[in-house]
TORDODREN-61148 format. One record per residue (C-alpha): z, y, x; residue in three letters; residue number from 1. Coordinates in nm, 2 decimals. Example, Ala and Ser with C-alpha at 12.3 -4.5 7.8 and 13.67 -1.06 7.14 Angstrom:
% residues 2
{Z=0.78; Y=-0.45; X=1.23; residuo=Ala; num=1}
{Z=0.71; Y=-0.11; X=1.37; residuo=Ser; num=2}
***
This chain:
% residues 132
{Z=-1.44; Y=-0.48; X=0.93; residuo=Unk; num=1}
{Z=-1.62; Y=-0.15; X=0.99; residuo=Unk; num=2}
{Z=-1.58; Y=0.17; X=0.79; residuo=Unk; num=3}
{Z=-1.59; Y=0.54; X=0.75; residuo=Unk; num=4}
{Z=-1.36; Y=0.79; X=0.57; residuo=Unk; num=5}
{Z=-1.54; Y=0.73; X=0.23; residuo=Unk; num=6}
{Z=-1.45; Y=0.36; X=0.23; residuo=Unk; num=7}
{Z=-1.07; Y=0.39; X=0.24; residuo=Unk; num=8}
{Z=-1.02; Y=0.28; X=-0.12; residuo=Unk; num=9}
{Z=-1.24; Y=-0.02; X=-0.07; residuo=Unk; num=10}
{Z=-1.04; Y=-0.11; X=0.24; residuo=Unk; num=11}
{Z=-0.72; Y=-0.11; X=0.03; residuo=Unk; num=12}
{Z=-0.88; Y=-0.37; X=-0.20; residuo=Unk; num=13}
{Z=-0.99; Y=-0.58; X=0.10; residuo=Unk; num=14}
{Z=-0.64; Y=-0.56; X=0.25; residuo=Unk; num=15}
{Z=-0.47; Y=-0.66; X=-0.08; residuo=Unk; num=16}
{Z=-0.69; Y=-0.97; X=-0.10; residuo=Unk; num=17}
{Z=-0.68; Y=-1.07; X=0.27; residuo=Unk; num=18}
{Z=-0.35; Y=-1.23; X=0.40; residuo=Unk; num=19}
{Z=-0.44; Y=-1.25; X=0.77; residuo=Unk; num=20}
{Z=-0.47; Y=-0.99; X=1.05; residuo=Unk; num=21}
{Z=-0.74; Y=-0.72; X=1.00; residuo=Unk; num=22}
{Z=-0.93; Y=-0.54; X=1.28; residuo=Unk; num=23}
{Z=-1.09; Y=-0.22; X=1.17; residuo=Unk; num=24}
{Z=-1.35; Y=-0.01; X=1.36; residuo=Unk; num=25}
{Z=-1.35; Y=0.33; X=1.19; residuo=Unk; num=26}
{Z=-1.64; Y=0.57; X=1.26; residuo=Unk; num=27}
{Z=-1.51; Y=0.92; X=1.30; residuo=Unk; num=28}
{Z=-1.67; Y=1.26; X=1.31; residuo=Unk; num=29}
{Z=-1.34; Y=1.41; X=1.41; residuo=Unk; num=30}
{Z=-1.23; Y=1.17; X=1.68; residuo=Unk; num=31}
{Z=-0.95; Y=1.37; X=1.84; residuo=Unk; num=32}
{Z=-0.78; Y=1.44; X=1.51; residuo=Unk; num=33}
{Z=-0.84; Y=1.09; X=1.37; residuo=Unk; num=34}
{Z=-0.71; Y=0.92; X=1.68; residuo=Unk; num=35}
{Z=-0.38; Y=1.12; X=1.65; residuo=Unk; num=36}
{Z=-0.36; Y=1.02; X=1.28; residuo=Unk; num=37}
{Z=-0.40; Y=0.65; X=1.35; residuo=Unk; num=38}
{Z=-0.32; Y=0.43; X=1.06; residuo=Unk; num=39}
{Z=-0.26; Y=0.73; X=0.84; residuo=Unk; num=40}
{Z=-0.64; Y=0.75; X=0.82; residuo=Unk; num=41}
{Z=-0.62; Y=0.45; X=0.59; residuo=Unk; num=42}
{Z=-0.37; Y=0.60; X=0.34; residuo=Unk; num=43}
{Z=-0.47; Y=0.66; X=-0.02; residuo=Unk; num=44}
{Z=-0.26; Y=0.93; X=-0.18; residuo=Unk; num=45}
{Z=0.00; Y=0.90; X=0.10; residuo=Unk; num=46}
{Z=0.02; Y=0.52; X=0.04; residuo=Unk; num=47}
{Z=-0.07; Y=0.29; X=0.34; residuo=Unk; num=48}
{Z=-0.28; Y=-0.02; X=0.28; residuo=Unk; num=49}
{Z=-0.10; Y=-0.34; X=0.19; residuo=Unk; num=50}
{Z=0.08; Y=-0.50; X=0.48; residuo=Unk; num=51}
{Z=-0.03; Y=-0.23; X=0.72; residuo=Unk; num=52}
{Z=0.16; Y=-0.40; X=1.01; residuo=Unk; num=53}
{Z=-0.12; Y=-0.66; X=1.04; residuo=Unk; num=54}
{Z=-0.39; Y=-0.40; X=1.08; residuo=Unk; num=55}
{Z=-0.54; Y=-0.30; X=1.42; residuo=Unk; num=56}
{Z=-0.74; Y=0.02; X=1.39; residuo=Unk; num=57}
{Z=-0.99; Y=0.13; X=1.65; residuo=Unk; num=58}
{Z=-1.12; Y=0.49; X=1.60; residuo=Unk; num=59}
{Z=-1.48; Y=0.52; X=1.73; residuo=Unk; num=60}
{Z=-1.64; Y=0.86; X=1.79; residuo=Unk; num=61}
{Z=-1.96; Y=0.93; X=1.59; residuo=Unk; num=62}
{Z=-2.17; Y=1.06; X=1.88; residuo=Unk; num=63}
{Z=-2.45; Y=1.19; X=1.66; residuo=Unk; num=64}
{Z=-2.53; Y=0.85; X=1.50; residuo=Unk; num=65}
{Z=-2.53; Y=0.98; X=1.14; residuo=Unk; num=66}
{Z=-2.63; Y=1.34; X=1.21; residuo=Unk; num=67}
{Z=-2.88; Y=1.43; X=1.33; residuo=Unk; num=68}
{Z=-3.01; Y=1.07; X=1.38; residuo=Unk; num=69}
{Z=-2.93; Y=0.93; X=1.04; residuo=Unk; num=70}
{Z=-2.83; Y=0.60; X=1.19; residuo=Unk; num=71}
{Z=-2.53; Y=0.38; X=1.15; residuo=Unk; num=72}
{Z=-2.40; Y=0.19; X=1.45; residuo=Unk; num=73}
{Z=-2.33; Y=-0.14; X=1.28; residuo=Unk; num=74}
{Z=-2.35; Y=-0.35; X=1.59; residuo=Unk; num=75}
{Z=-2.13; Y=-0.12; X=1.80; residuo=Unk; num=76}
{Z=-1.86; Y=-0.10; X=1.53; residuo=Unk; num=77}
{Z=-1.87; Y=-0.48; X=1.47; residuo=Unk; num=78}
{Z=-1.83; Y=-0.55; X=1.84; residuo=Unk; num=79}
{Z=-1.54; Y=-0.30; X=1.87; residuo=Unk; num=80}
{Z=-1.36; Y=-0.47; X=1.57; residuo=Unk; num=81}
{Z=-1.41; Y=-0.82; X=1.71; residuo=Unk; num=82}
{Z=-1.30; Y=-0.72; X=2.06; residuo=Unk; num=83}
{Z=-0.97; Y=-0.58; X=1.92; residuo=Unk; num=84}
{Z=-0.90; Y=-0.86; X=1.68; residuo=Unk; num=85}
{Z=-0.56; Y=-1.01; X=1.71; residuo=Unk; num=86}
{Z=-0.68; Y=-1.36; X=1.60; residuo=Unk; num=87}
{Z=-0.88; Y=-1.62; X=1.79; residuo=Unk; num=88}
{Z=-1.07; Y=-1.70; X=1.47; residuo=Unk; num=89}
{Z=-1.27; Y=-1.41; X=1.33; residuo=Unk; num=90}
{Z=-1.45; Y=-1.35; X=1.00; residuo=Unk; num=91}
{Z=-1.68; Y=-1.05; X=1.01; residuo=Unk; num=92}
{Z=-1.67; Y=-0.91; X=0.65; residuo=Unk; num=93}
{Z=-1.79; Y=-0.59; X=0.49; residuo=Unk; num=94}
{Z=-1.52; Y=-0.35; X=0.39; residuo=Unk; num=95}
{Z=-1.62; Y=-0.41; X=0.02; residuo=Unk; num=96}
{Z=-1.54; Y=-0.78; X=0.05; residuo=Unk; num=97}
{Z=-1.26; Y=-0.90; X=-0.17; residuo=Unk; num=98}
{Z=-1.13; Y=-1.25; X=-0.14; residuo=Unk; num=99}
{Z=-1.10; Y=-1.40; X=-0.48; residuo=Unk; num=100}
{Z=-0.89; Y=-1.69; X=-0.59; residuo=Unk; num=101}
{Z=-0.67; Y=-1.91; X=-0.37; residuo=Unk; num=102}
{Z=-0.68; Y=-1.88; X=0.00; residuo=Unk; num=103}
{Z=-0.57; Y=-2.24; X=0.05; residuo=Unk; num=104}
{Z=-0.93; Y=-2.37; X=0.09; residuo=Unk; num=105}
{Z=-1.01; Y=-2.10; X=0.34; residuo=Unk; num=106}
{Z=-0.68; Y=-2.17; X=0.53; residuo=Unk; num=107}
{Z=-0.78; Y=-2.54; X=0.58; residuo=Unk; num=108}
{Z=-1.13; Y=-2.44; X=0.68; residuo=Unk; num=109}
{Z=-1.00; Y=-2.20; X=0.94; residuo=Unk; num=110}
{Z=-0.78; Y=-2.49; X=1.08; residuo=Unk; num=111}
{Z=-1.10; Y=-2.71; X=1.11; residuo=Unk; num=112}
{Z=-1.28; Y=-2.43; X=1.30; residuo=Unk; num=113}
{Z=-0.99; Y=-2.39; X=1.54; residuo=Unk; num=114}
{Z=-0.99; Y=-2.77; X=1.60; residuo=Unk; num=115}
{Z=-1.37; Y=-2.79; X=1.66; residuo=Unk; num=116}
{Z=-1.56; Y=-2.48; X=1.77; residuo=Unk; num=117}
{Z=-1.89; Y=-2.64; X=1.64; residuo=Unk; num=118}
{Z=-1.76; Y=-2.61; X=1.28; residuo=Unk; num=119}
{Z=-1.87; Y=-2.31; X=1.08; residuo=Unk; num=120}
{Z=-1.74; Y=-2.19; X=0.75; residuo=Unk; num=121}
{Z=-1.97; Y=-2.04; X=0.49; residuo=Unk; num=122}
{Z=-1.81; Y=-1.81; X=0.23; residuo=Unk; num=123}
{Z=-2.00; Y=-1.72; X=-0.09; residuo=Unk; num=124}
{Z=-2.03; Y=-1.34; X=-0.11; residuo=Unk; num=125}
{Z=-2.06; Y=-1.33; X=-0.49; residuo=Unk; num=126}
{Z=-1.88; Y=-1.55; X=-0.74; residuo=Unk; num=127}
{Z=-1.99; Y=-1.47; X=-1.09; residuo=Unk; num=128}
{Z=-1.80; Y=-1.64; X=-1.37; residuo=Unk; num=129}
{Z=-1.87; Y=-1.65; X=-1.74; residuo=Unk; num=130}
{Z=-1.71; Y=-1.36; X=-1.93; residuo=Unk; num=131}
{Z=-1.68; Y=-1.14; X=-1.63; residuo=Unk; num=132}
***
């Protein structure tokens, strides 16, 4: 996933719902400081994200993308996250993505993709249920 400092809480929700390795490309305006902090960048009130041992963090310097250009380097960050992913099967997901329900179906779908690279898995982004 890709993120900035204002998405740390959302990342905790993602990490709590996602049981597999996570590769994060973090866009930083304070690259030298943030690189030293490492995974502590992802702490919320001194609490690390769930199962932090499975997280690979890549700190990417904001070289004027957001200011003065008012741009966000989505492709650059996505590519960095994918390049540093510890898994051979990758799901590119927004930091706000939360996996709901059982992961059993997804686990079997991933196994199918690994057996046949022509297979793709489609995940619904929104699941609205009555009463929610």
